[in-house]
PDB file of N, H, CA, C and O in Angstrom:
ATOM      1  N   MET A   1      84.727 105.798 121.830  1.00  0.00           N
ATOM      2  CA  MET A   1      84.134 104.665 121.186  1.00  0.00           C
ATOM      3  C   MET A   1      85.146 103.526 121.154  1.00  0.00           C
ATOM      4  O   MET A   1      86.251 103.698 120.640  1.00  0.00           O
ATOM      5  N   GLY A   2      84.793 102.396 121.681  1.00  0.00           N
ATOM      6  H   GLY A   2      83.895 102.256 122.098  1.00  0.00           H
ATOM      7  CA  GLY A   2      85.683 101.255 121.704  1.00  0.00           C
ATOM      8  C   GLY A   2      85.413 100.294 120.570  1.00  0.00           C
ATOM      9  O   GLY A   2      84.548 100.536 119.728  1.00  0.00           O
ATOM     10  N   ALA A   3      86.156  99.201 120.552  1.00  0.00           N
ATOM     11  H   ALA A   3      86.858  99.004 121.236  1.00  0.00           H
ATOM     12  CA  ALA A   3      86.008  98.194 119.507  1.00  0.00           C
ATOM     13  C   ALA A   3      84.614  97.601 119.500  1.00  0.00           C
ATOM     14  O   ALA A   3      84.124  97.207 118.442  1.00  0.00           O
ATOM     15  N   GLU A   4      83.958  97.526 120.658  1.00  0.00           N
ATOM     16  H   GLU A   4      84.357  97.847 121.517  1.00  0.00           H
ATOM     17  CA  GLU A   4      82.617  96.946 120.720  1.00  0.00           C
ATOM     18  C   GLU A   4      81.592  97.782 119.970  1.00  0.00           C
ATOM     19  O   GLU A   4      80.513  97.278 119.659  1.00  0.00           O
ATOM     20  N   SER A   5      81.887  99.024 119.674  1.00  0.00           N
ATOM     21  H   SER A   5      82.764  99.433 119.926  1.00  0.00           H
ATOM     22  CA  SER A   5      80.961  99.890 118.949  1.00  0.00           C
ATOM     23  C   SER A   5      80.692  99.371 117.543  1.00  0.00           C
ATOM     24  O   SER A   5      79.620  99.621 116.992  1.00  0.00           O
ATOM     25  N   GLY A   6      81.627  98.666 116.963  1.00  0.00           N
ATOM     26  H   GLY A   6      82.498  98.463 117.411  1.00  0.00           H
ATOM     27  CA  GLY A   6      81.465  98.164 115.604  1.00  0.00           C
ATOM     28  C   GLY A   6      80.303  97.218 115.442  1.00  0.00           C
ATOM     29  O   GLY A   6      79.756  97.098 114.346  1.00  0.00           O
ATOM     30  N   THR A   7      79.915  96.546 116.501  1.00  0.00           N
ATOM     31  H   THR A   7      80.360  96.644 117.391  1.00  0.00           H
ATOM     32  CA  THR A   7      78.790  95.615 116.400  1.00  0.00           C
ATOM     33  C   THR A   7      77.455  96.323 116.529  1.00  0.00           C
ATOM     34  O   THR A   7      76.419  95.726 116.235  1.00  0.00           O
ATOM     35  N   THR A   8      77.446  97.585 116.964  1.00  0.00           N
ATOM     36  H   THR A   8      78.287  98.070 117.203  1.00  0.00           H
ATOM     37  CA  THR A   8      76.184  98.303 117.113  1.00  0.00           C
ATOM     38  C   THR A   8      76.030  99.445 116.122  1.00  0.00           C
ATOM     39  O   THR A   8      74.906  99.878 115.869  1.00  0.00           O
ATOM     40  N   LEU A   9      77.115  99.948 115.554  1.00  0.00           N
ATOM     41  H   LEU A   9      78.029  99.596 115.759  1.00  0.00           H
ATOM     42  CA  LEU A   9      77.023 101.009 114.556  1.00  0.00           C
ATOM     43  C   LEU A   9      76.539 100.432 113.232  1.00  0.00           C
ATOM     44  O   LEU A   9      76.857  99.286 112.914  1.00  0.00           O
ATOM     45  N   PRO A  10      75.784 101.189 112.460  1.00  0.00           N
ATOM     46  CA  PRO A  10      75.262 100.679 111.185  1.00  0.00           C
ATOM     47  C   PRO A  10      76.279 100.769 110.044  1.00  0.00           C
ATOM     48  O   PRO A  10      75.993 101.346 108.996  1.00  0.00           O
ATOM     49  N   ILE A  11      77.455 100.199 110.252  1.00  0.00           N
ATOM     50  H   ILE A  11      77.688  99.730 111.104  1.00  0.00           H
ATOM     51  CA  ILE A  11      78.497 100.210 109.218  1.00  0.00           C
ATOM     52  C   ILE A  11      78.246  99.032 108.289  1.00  0.00           C
ATOM     53  O   ILE A  11      78.222  97.879 108.717  1.00  0.00           O
ATOM     54  N   GLU A  12      78.060  99.342 107.006  1.00  0.00           N
ATOM     55  H   GLU A  12      78.080 100.280 106.658  1.00  0.00           H
ATOM     56  CA  GLU A  12      77.726  98.312 106.026  1.00  0.00           C
ATOM     57  C   GLU A  12      78.846  98.048 105.020  1.00  0.00           C
ATOM     58  O   GLU A  12      78.860  96.997 104.379  1.00  0.00           O
ATOM     59  N   ALA A  13      79.787  98.988 104.873  1.00  0.00           N
ATOM     60  H   ALA A  13      79.776  99.842 105.394  1.00  0.00           H
ATOM     61  CA  ALA A  13      80.856  98.847 103.882  1.00  0.00           C
ATOM     62  C   ALA A  13      81.927  99.886 104.145  1.00  0.00           C
ATOM     63  O   ALA A  13      81.716 100.849 104.882  1.00  0.00           O
ATOM     64  N   VAL A  14      83.088  99.673 103.525  1.00  0.00           N
ATOM     65  H   VAL A  14      83.259  98.891 102.926  1.00  0.00           H
ATOM     66  CA  VAL A  14      84.112 100.716 103.445  1.00  0.00           C
ATOM     67  C   VAL A  14      84.195 101.111 101.970  1.00  0.00           C
ATOM     68  O   VAL A  14      83.986 100.284 101.082  1.00  0.00           O
ATOM     69  N   PHE A  15      84.497 102.362 101.727  1.00  0.00           N
ATOM     70  H   PHE A  15      84.666 103.034 102.448  1.00  0.00           H
ATOM     71  CA  PHE A  15      84.508 102.891 100.369  1.00  0.00           C
ATOM     72  C   PHE A  15      85.877 103.469 100.056  1.00  0.00           C
ATOM     73  O   PHE A  15      86.574 103.960 100.945  1.00  0.00           O
ATOM     74  N   TYR A  16      86.260 103.407  98.780  1.00  0.00           N
ATOM     75  H   TYR A  16      85.694 103.008  98.058  1.00  0.00           H
ATOM     76  CA  TYR A  16      87.529 103.984  98.355  1.00  0.00           C
ATOM     77  C   TYR A  16      87.395 104.544  96.950  1.00  0.00           C
ATOM     78  O   TYR A  16      86.550 104.112  96.166  1.00  0.00           O
ATOM     79  N   ILE A  17      88.244 105.513  96.651  1.00  0.00           N
ATOM     80  H   ILE A  17      88.931 105.864  97.288  1.00  0.00           H
ATOM     81  CA  ILE A  17      88.272 106.123  95.327  1.00  0.00           C
ATOM     82  C   ILE A  17      89.620 105.805  94.700  1.00  0.00           C
ATOM     83  O   ILE A  17      90.668 106.169  95.233  1.00  0.00           O
ATOM     84  N   GLY A  18      89.582 105.131  93.579  1.00  0.00           N
ATOM     85  H   GLY A  18      88.731 104.836  93.146  1.00  0.00           H
ATOM     86  CA  GLY A  18      90.796 104.843  92.825  1.00  0.00           C
ATOM     87  C   GLY A  18      91.737 103.877  93.518  1.00  0.00           C
ATOM     88  O   GLY A  18      91.512 103.454  94.652  1.00  0.00           O
ATOM     89  N   ASP A  19      92.791 103.545  92.804  1.00  0.00           N
ATOM     90  H   ASP A  19      92.974 103.889  91.883  1.00  0.00           H
ATOM     91  CA  ASP A  19      93.768 102.598  93.333  1.00  0.00           C
ATOM     92  C   ASP A  19      94.481 103.128  94.566  1.00  0.00           C
ATOM     93  O   ASP A  19      94.891 102.350  95.428  1.00  0.00           O
ATOM     94  N   ALA A  20      94.631 104.446  94.659  1.00  0.00           N
ATOM     95  H   ALA A  20      94.297 105.077  93.959  1.00  0.00           H
ATOM     96  CA  ALA A  20      95.328 105.035  95.798  1.00  0.00           C
ATOM     97  C   ALA A  20      94.598 104.770  97.111  1.00  0.00           C
ATOM     98  O   ALA A  20      95.237 104.662  98.158  1.00  0.00           O
ATOM     99  N   GLY A  21      93.286 104.666  97.071  1.00  0.00           N
ATOM    100  H   GLY A  21      92.768 104.755  96.221  1.00  0.00           H
ATOM    101  CA  GLY A  21      92.512 104.444  98.288  1.00  0.00           C
ATOM    102  C   GLY A  21      92.261 102.982  98.617  1.00  0.00           C
ATOM    103  O   GLY A  21      91.774 102.665  99.702  1.00  0.00           O
ATOM    104  N   LYS A  22      92.585 102.094  97.696  1.00  0.00           N
ATOM    105  H   LYS A  22      92.981 102.352  96.814  1.00  0.00           H
ATOM    106  CA  LYS A  22      92.270 100.676  97.878  1.00  0.00           C
ATOM    107  C   LYS A  22      92.975 100.059  99.081  1.00  0.00           C
ATOM    108  O   LYS A  22      92.351  99.320  99.842  1.00  0.00           O
ATOM    109  N   ALA A  23      94.252 100.342  99.267  1.00  0.00           N
ATOM    110  H   ALA A  23      94.760 100.942  98.649  1.00  0.00           H
ATOM    111  CA  ALA A  23      95.002  99.750 100.383  1.00  0.00           C
ATOM    112  C   ALA A  23      94.410 100.167 101.731  1.00  0.00           C
ATOM    113  O   ALA A  23      94.323  99.350 102.648  1.00  0.00           O
ATOM    114  N   GLY A  24      94.008 101.419 101.855  1.00  0.00           N
ATOM    115  H   GLY A  24      94.078 102.082 101.110  1.00  0.00           H
ATOM    116  CA  GLY A  24      93.397 101.879 103.098  1.00  0.00           C
ATOM    117  C   GLY A  24      92.060 101.200 103.362  1.00  0.00           C
ATOM    118  O   GLY A  24      91.750 100.844 104.499  1.00  0.00           O
ATOM    119  N   ALA A  25      91.277 101.024 102.314  1.00  0.00           N
ATOM    120  H   ALA A  25      91.529 101.313 101.390  1.00  0.00           H
ATOM    121  CA  ALA A  25      89.991 100.346 102.458  1.00  0.00           C
ATOM    122  C   ALA A  25      90.194  98.880 102.843  1.00  0.00           C
ATOM    123  O   ALA A  25      89.459  98.344 103.671  1.00  0.00           O
ATOM    124  N   GLN A  26      91.190  98.240 102.240  1.00  0.00           N
ATOM    125  H   GLN A  26      91.787  98.676 101.567  1.00  0.00           H
ATOM    126  CA  GLN A  26      91.476  96.848 102.580  1.00  0.00           C
ATOM    127  C   GLN A  26      91.913  96.726 104.038  1.00  0.00           C
ATOM    128  O   GLN A  26      91.511  95.797 104.738  1.00  0.00           O
ATOM    129  N   TYR A  27      92.734  97.666 104.486  1.00  0.00           N
ATOM    130  H   TYR A  27      93.060  98.421 103.917  1.00  0.00           H
ATOM    131  CA  TYR A  27      93.151  97.670 105.884  1.00  0.00           C
ATOM    132  C   TYR A  27      91.941  97.834 106.800  1.00  0.00           C
ATOM    133  O   TYR A  27      91.788  97.096 107.774  1.00  0.00           O
ATOM    134  N   ASP A  28      91.088  98.802 106.485  1.00  0.00           N
ATOM    135  H   ASP A  28      91.213  99.401 105.694  1.00  0.00           H
ATOM    136  CA  ASP A  28      89.899  99.042 107.309  1.00  0.00           C
ATOM    137  C   ASP A  28      88.970  97.831 107.306  1.00  0.00           C
ATOM    138  O   ASP A  28      88.384  97.495 108.336  1.00  0.00           O
ATOM    139  N   GLN A  29      88.834  97.181 106.166  1.00  0.00           N
ATOM    140  H   GLN A  29      89.310  97.454 105.329  1.00  0.00           H
ATOM    141  CA  GLN A  29      87.995  95.987 106.061  1.00  0.00           C
ATOM    142  C   GLN A  29      88.526  94.882 106.985  1.00  0.00           C
ATOM    143  O   GLN A  29      87.766  94.273 107.738  1.00  0.00           O
ATOM    144  N   GLN A  30      89.819  94.636 106.918  1.00  0.00           N
ATOM    145  H   GLN A  30      90.437  95.131 106.307  1.00  0.00           H
ATOM    146  CA  GLN A  30      90.438  93.602 107.748  1.00  0.00           C
ATOM    147  C   GLN A  30      90.356  93.963 109.224  1.00  0.00           C
ATOM    148  O   GLN A  30      90.040  93.108 110.052  1.00  0.00           O
ATOM    149  N   ASP A  31      90.635  95.208 109.563  1.00  0.00           N
ATOM    150  H   ASP A  31      90.891  95.903 108.891  1.00  0.00           H
ATOM    151  CA  ASP A  31      90.594  95.658 110.950  1.00  0.00           C
ATOM    152  C   ASP A  31      89.183  95.545 111.527  1.00  0.00           C
ATOM    153  O   ASP A  31      89.013  95.118 112.669  1.00  0.00           O
ATOM    154  N   PHE A  32      88.186  95.920 110.755  1.00  0.00           N
ATOM    155  H   PHE A  32      88.324  96.267 109.827  1.00  0.00           H
ATOM    156  CA  PHE A  32      86.799  95.823 111.221  1.00  0.00           C
ATOM    157  C   PHE A  32      86.435  94.365 111.503  1.00  0.00           C
ATOM    158  O   PHE A  32      85.792  94.060 112.508  1.00  0.00           O
ATOM    159  N   LYS A  33      86.852  93.471 110.606  1.00  0.00           N
ATOM    160  H   LYS A  33      87.374  93.720 109.790  1.00  0.00           H
ATOM    161  CA  LYS A  33      86.593  92.038 110.806  1.00  0.00           C
ATOM    162  C   LYS A  33      87.311  91.535 112.057  1.00  0.00           C
ATOM    163  O   LYS A  33      86.738  90.774 112.838  1.00  0.00           O
ATOM    164  N   ASN A  34      88.560  91.955 112.250  1.00  0.00           N
ATOM    165  H   ASN A  34      89.026  92.573 111.615  1.00  0.00           H
ATOM    166  CA  ASN A  34      89.316  91.523 113.429  1.00  0.00           C
ATOM    167  C   ASN A  34      88.678  92.021 114.721  1.00  0.00           C
ATOM    168  O   ASN A  34      88.641  91.298 115.717  1.00  0.00           O
ATOM    169  N   GLN A  35      88.181  93.247 114.704  1.00  0.00           N
ATOM    170  H   GLN A  35      88.211  93.834 113.895  1.00  0.00           H
ATOM    171  CA  GLN A  35      87.621  93.853 115.914  1.00  0.00           C
ATOM    172  C   GLN A  35      86.203  93.374 116.231  1.00  0.00           C
ATOM    173  O   GLN A  35      85.826  93.273 117.398  1.00  0.00           O
ATOM    174  N   THR A  36      85.416  93.079 115.186  1.00  0.00           N
ATOM    175  H   THR A  36      85.722  93.161 114.238  1.00  0.00           H
ATOM    176  CA  THR A  36      83.991  92.784 115.405  1.00  0.00           C
ATOM    177  C   THR A  36      83.569  91.380 115.009  1.00  0.00           C
ATOM    178  O   THR A  36      82.542  90.884 115.473  1.00  0.00           O
ATOM    179  N   GLY A  37      84.359  90.734 114.152  1.00  0.00           N
ATOM    180  H   GLY A  37      85.193  91.137 113.775  1.00  0.00           H
ATOM    181  CA  GLY A  37      83.963  89.441 113.608  1.00  0.00           C
ATOM    182  C   GLY A  37      82.975  89.573 112.459  1.00  0.00           C
ATOM    183  O   GLY A  37      82.447  88.573 111.974  1.00  0.00           O
ATOM    184  N   ILE A  38      82.721  90.805 112.020  1.00  0.00           N
ATOM    185  H   ILE A  38      83.150  91.618 112.413  1.00  0.00           H
ATOM    186  CA  ILE A  38      81.752  91.073 110.955  1.00  0.00           C
ATOM    187  C   ILE A  38      82.498  91.433 109.679  1.00  0.00           C
ATOM    188  O   ILE A  38      83.373  92.299 109.688  1.00  0.00           O
ATOM    189  N   TRP A  39      82.145  90.760 108.569  1.00  0.00           N
ATOM    190  H   TRP A  39      81.434  90.057 108.562  1.00  0.00           H
ATOM    191  CA  TRP A  39      82.728  91.074 107.276  1.00  0.00           C
ATOM    192  C   TRP A  39      81.895  92.171 106.625  1.00  0.00           C
ATOM    193  O   TRP A  39      80.666  92.101 106.608  1.00  0.00           O
ATOM    194  N   ILE A  40      82.571  93.185 106.090  1.00  0.00           N
ATOM    195  H   ILE A  40      83.570  93.242 106.104  1.00  0.00           H
ATOM    196  CA  ILE A  40      81.919  94.225 105.296  1.00  0.00           C
ATOM    197  C   ILE A  40      82.692  94.354 103.990  1.00  0.00           C
ATOM    198  O   ILE A  40      83.908  94.164 103.971  1.00  0.00           O
ATOM    199  N   PRO A  41      82.000  94.676 102.897  1.00  0.00           N
ATOM    200  CA  PRO A  41      82.697  94.788 101.614  1.00  0.00           C
ATOM    201  C   PRO A  41      83.438  96.107 101.463  1.00  0.00           C
ATOM    202  O   PRO A  41      83.096  97.109 102.091  1.00  0.00           O
ATOM    203  N   ALA A  42      84.454  96.084 100.619  1.00  0.00           N
ATOM    204  H   ALA A  42      84.731  95.270 100.109  1.00  0.00           H
ATOM    205  CA  ALA A  42      85.135  97.296 100.177  1.00  0.00           C
ATOM    206  C   ALA A  42      84.528  97.653  98.820  1.00  0.00           C
ATOM    207  O   ALA A  42      84.532  96.833  97.903  1.00  0.00           O
ATOM    208  N   ILE A  43      84.011  98.865  98.693  1.00  0.00           N
ATOM    209  H   ILE A  43      84.008  99.532  99.438  1.00  0.00           H
ATOM    210  CA  ILE A  43      83.307  99.306  97.495  1.00  0.00           C
ATOM    211  C   ILE A  43      84.104 100.423  96.824  1.00  0.00           C
ATOM    212  O   ILE A  43      84.469 101.411  97.462  1.00  0.00           O
ATOM    213  N   ARG A  44      84.365 100.252  95.536  1.00  0.00           N
ATOM    214  H   ARG A  44      84.069  99.449  95.018  1.00  0.00           H
ATOM    215  CA  ARG A  44      85.094 101.265  94.764  1.00  0.00           C
ATOM    216  C   ARG A  44      84.118 102.317  94.258  1.00  0.00           C
ATOM    217  O   ARG A  44      83.064 101.988  93.714  1.00  0.00           O
ATOM    218  N   ILE A  45      84.474 103.576  94.438  1.00  0.00           N
ATOM    219  H   ILE A  45      85.330 103.844  94.880  1.00  0.00           H
ATOM    220  CA  ILE A  45      83.694 104.700  93.925  1.00  0.00           C
ATOM    221  C   ILE A  45      84.460 105.298  92.754  1.00  0.00           C
ATOM    222  O   ILE A  45      85.648 105.601  92.866  1.00  0.00           O
ATOM    223  N   THR A  46      83.775 105.463  91.633  1.00  0.00           N
ATOM    224  H   THR A  46      82.810 105.216  91.541  1.00  0.00           H
ATOM    225  CA  THR A  46      84.348 106.152  90.484  1.00  0.00           C
ATOM    226  C   THR A  46      83.529 107.415  90.274  1.00  0.00           C
ATOM    227  O   THR A  46      82.342 107.356  89.952  1.00  0.00           O
ATOM    228  N   LEU A  47      84.173 108.548  90.458  1.00  0.00           N
ATOM    229  H   LEU A  47      85.138 108.595  90.719  1.00  0.00           H
ATOM    230  CA  LEU A  47      83.478 109.825  90.321  1.00  0.00           C
ATOM    231  C   LEU A  47      83.252 110.155  88.857  1.00  0.00           C
ATOM    232  O   LEU A  47      84.053 109.773  88.005  1.00  0.00           O
ATOM    233  N   PRO A  48      82.169 110.862  88.556  1.00  0.00           N
ATOM    234  CA  PRO A  48      81.873 111.204  87.154  1.00  0.00           C
ATOM    235  C   PRO A  48      82.903 112.181  86.591  1.00  0.00           C
ATOM    236  O   PRO A  48      83.438 113.027  87.308  1.00  0.00           O
ATOM    237  N   GLN A  49      83.162 112.049  85.317  1.00  0.00           N
ATOM    238  H   GLN A  49      82.727 111.362  84.734  1.00  0.00           H
ATOM    239  CA  GLN A  49      84.114 112.922  84.636  1.00  0.00           C
ATOM    240  C   GLN A  49      83.437 114.168  84.063  1.00  0.00           C
ATOM    241  O   GLN A  49      84.103 115.148  83.727  1.00  0.00           O
ATOM    242  N   THR A  50      82.111 114.121  83.956  1.00  0.00           N
ATOM    243  H   THR A  50      81.571 113.325  84.230  1.00  0.00           H
ATOM    244  CA  THR A  50      81.340 115.257  83.446  1.00  0.00           C
ATOM    245  C   THR A  50      80.118 115.445  84.337  1.00  0.00           C
ATOM    246  O   THR A  50      79.707 114.509  85.023  1.00  0.00           O
ATOM    247  N   PRO A  51      79.533 116.638  84.338  1.00  0.00           N
ATOM    248  CA  PRO A  51      78.348 116.875  85.163  1.00  0.00           C
ATOM    249  C   PRO A  51      77.150 115.986  84.796  1.00  0.00           C
ATOM    250  O   PRO A  51      76.295 115.729  85.643  1.00  0.00           O
ATOM    251  N   SER A  52      77.084 115.527  83.576  1.00  0.00           N
ATOM    252  H   SER A  52      77.779 115.736  82.888  1.00  0.00           H
ATOM    253  CA  SER A  52      75.944 114.711  83.163  1.00  0.00           C
ATOM    254  C   SER A  52      76.155 113.215  83.426  1.00  0.00           C
ATOM    255  O   SER A  52      75.219 112.425  83.297  1.00  0.00           O
ATOM    256  N   ALA A  53      77.358 112.832  83.787  1.00  0.00           N
ATOM    257  H   ALA A  53      78.118 113.473  83.892  1.00  0.00           H
ATOM    258  CA  ALA A  53      77.653 111.412  84.055  1.00  0.00           C
ATOM    259  C   ALA A  53      77.264 111.063  85.490  1.00  0.00           C
ATOM    260  O   ALA A  53      77.091 111.945  86.331  1.00  0.00           O
ATOM    261  N   ASP A  54      77.132 109.782  85.750  1.00  0.00           N
ATOM    262  H   ASP A  54      77.273 109.065  85.067  1.00  0.00           H
ATOM    263  CA  ASP A  54      76.763 109.283  87.076  1.00  0.00           C
ATOM    264  C   ASP A  54      77.992 108.757  87.817  1.00  0.00           C
ATOM    265  O   ASP A  54      78.964 108.309  87.209  1.00  0.00           O
ATOM    266  N   VAL A  55      77.921 108.825  89.137  1.00  0.00           N
ATOM    267  H   VAL A  55      77.132 109.188  89.632  1.00  0.00           H
ATOM    268  CA  VAL A  55      78.932 108.189  89.965  1.00  0.00           C
ATOM    269  C   VAL A  55      78.711 106.673  89.878  1.00  0.00           C
ATOM    270  O   VAL A  55      77.581 106.217  89.702  1.00  0.00           O
ATOM    271  N   ARG A  56      79.792 105.896  90.002  1.00  0.00           N
ATOM    272  H   ARG A  56      80.710 106.266  90.145  1.00  0.00           H
ATOM    273  CA  ARG A  56      79.668 104.429  89.978  1.00  0.00           C
ATOM    274  C   ARG A  56      80.157 103.868  91.299  1.00  0.00           C
ATOM    275  O   ARG A  56      81.181 104.298  91.829  1.00  0.00           O
ATOM    276  N   PHE A  57      79.411 102.900  91.826  1.00  0.00           N
ATOM    277  H   PHE A  57      78.579 102.551  91.395  1.00  0.00           H
ATOM    278  CA  PHE A  57      79.784 102.151  93.021  1.00  0.00           C
ATOM    279  C   PHE A  57      79.936 100.706  92.586  1.00  0.00           C
ATOM    280  O   PHE A  57      79.004 100.119  92.038  1.00  0.00           O
ATOM    281  N   GLU A  58      81.126 100.120  92.832  1.00  0.00           N
ATOM    282  H   GLU A  58      81.884 100.597  93.277  1.00  0.00           H
ATOM    283  CA  GLU A  58      81.392  98.760  92.361  1.00  0.00           C
ATOM    284  C   GLU A  58      81.958  97.869  93.457  1.00  0.00           C
ATOM    285  O   GLU A  58      82.867  98.256  94.191  1.00  0.00           O
ATOM    286  N   PHE A  59      81.404  96.676  93.548  1.00  0.00           N
ATOM    287  H   PHE A  59      80.666  96.361  92.951  1.00  0.00           H
ATOM    288  CA  PHE A  59      82.012  95.622  94.356  1.00  0.00           C
ATOM    289  C   PHE A  59      82.887  94.833  93.406  1.00  0.00           C
ATOM    290  O   PHE A  59      82.398  94.255  92.436  1.00  0.00           O
ATOM    291  N   ILE A  60      84.187  94.807  93.683  1.00  0.00           N
ATOM    292  H   ILE A  60      84.585  95.277  94.471  1.00  0.00           H
ATOM    293  CA  ILE A  60      85.138  94.080  92.841  1.00  0.00           C
ATOM    294  C   ILE A  60      85.759  92.984  93.714  1.00  0.00           C
ATOM    295  O   ILE A  60      86.495  93.272  94.658  1.00  0.00           O
ATOM    296  N   ALA A  61      85.458  91.745  93.390  1.00  0.00           N
ATOM    297  H   ALA A  61      84.860  91.511  92.623  1.00  0.00           H
ATOM    298  CA  ALA A  61      85.895  90.619  94.222  1.00  0.00           C
ATOM    299  C   ALA A  61      87.405  90.619  94.437  1.00  0.00           C
ATOM    300  O   ALA A  61      87.866  90.332  95.542  1.00  0.00           O
ATOM    301  N   GLY A  62      88.179  90.932  93.409  1.00  0.00           N
ATOM    302  H   GLY A  62      87.805  91.165  92.511  1.00  0.00           H
ATOM    303  CA  GLY A  62      89.622  90.923  93.519  1.00  0.00           C
ATOM    304  C   GLY A  62      90.195  92.027  94.399  1.00  0.00           C
ATOM    305  O   GLY A  62      91.362  91.963  94.787  1.00  0.00           O
ATOM    306  N   ASP A  63      89.405  93.021  94.713  1.00  0.00           N
ATOM    307  H   ASP A  63      88.457  93.074  94.398  1.00  0.00           H
ATOM    308  CA  ASP A  63      89.861  94.124  95.549  1.00  0.00           C
ATOM    309  C   ASP A  63      89.612  93.892  97.038  1.00  0.00           C
ATOM    310  O   ASP A  63      90.016  94.709  97.864  1.00  0.00           O
ATOM    311  N   GLN A  64      88.955  92.796  97.387  1.00  0.00           N
ATOM    312  H   GLN A  64      88.626  92.132  96.715  1.00  0.00           H
ATOM    313  CA  GLN A  64      88.653  92.525  98.783  1.00  0.00           C
ATOM    314  C   GLN A  64      89.899  91.977  99.485  1.00  0.00           C
ATOM    315  O   GLN A  64      90.593  91.113  98.948  1.00  0.00           O
ATOM    316  N   ALA A  65      90.170  92.480 100.675  1.00  0.00           N
ATOM    317  H   ALA A  65      89.606  93.182 101.111  1.00  0.00           H
ATOM    318  CA  ALA A  65      91.320  91.986 101.452  1.00  0.00           C
ATOM    319  C   ALA A  65      91.034  90.600 102.010  1.00  0.00           C
ATOM    320  O   ALA A  65      91.938  89.778 102.158  1.00  0.00           O
ATOM    321  N   ILE A  66      89.769  90.350 102.315  1.00  0.00           N
ATOM    322  H   ILE A  66      89.034  91.017 102.195  1.00  0.00           H
ATOM    323  CA  ILE A  66      89.352  89.064 102.873  1.00  0.00           C
ATOM    324  C   ILE A  66      88.042  88.662 102.231  1.00  0.00           C
ATOM    325  O   ILE A  66      87.317  89.509 101.707  1.00  0.00           O
ATOM    326  N   SER A  67      87.737  87.392 102.266  1.00  0.00           N
ATOM    327  H   SER A  67      88.325  86.704 102.692  1.00  0.00           H
ATOM    328  CA  SER A  67      86.453  86.932 101.728  1.00  0.00           C
ATOM    329  C   SER A  67      85.420  86.898 102.842  1.00  0.00           C
ATOM    330  O   SER A  67      85.751  86.887 104.028  1.00  0.00           O
ATOM    331  N   SER A  68      84.188  86.881 102.435  1.00  0.00           N
ATOM    332  H   SER A  68      83.919  86.890 101.472  1.00  0.00           H
ATOM    333  CA  SER A  68      83.107  86.866 103.420  1.00  0.00           C
ATOM    334  C   SER A  68      83.090  85.541 104.128  1.00  0.00           C
ATOM    335  O   SER A  68      82.251  85.319 105.002  1.00  0.00           O
TER     336      SER A  68
END
């Protein structure tokens, strides 16, 4: 799969868990934009702490490596 695949694959976002994953997601976001010219958001996932809690998906503007 080459760089041109990014324009045909249904990639809508990059996801990360916690602060440890943020840098990798930012890198992937920037790299995808460089390779395809398409901006995708970085979305933070917060896993539930209990079985009855829900997972959270958040778009945090300050966590984006680049703007749309």
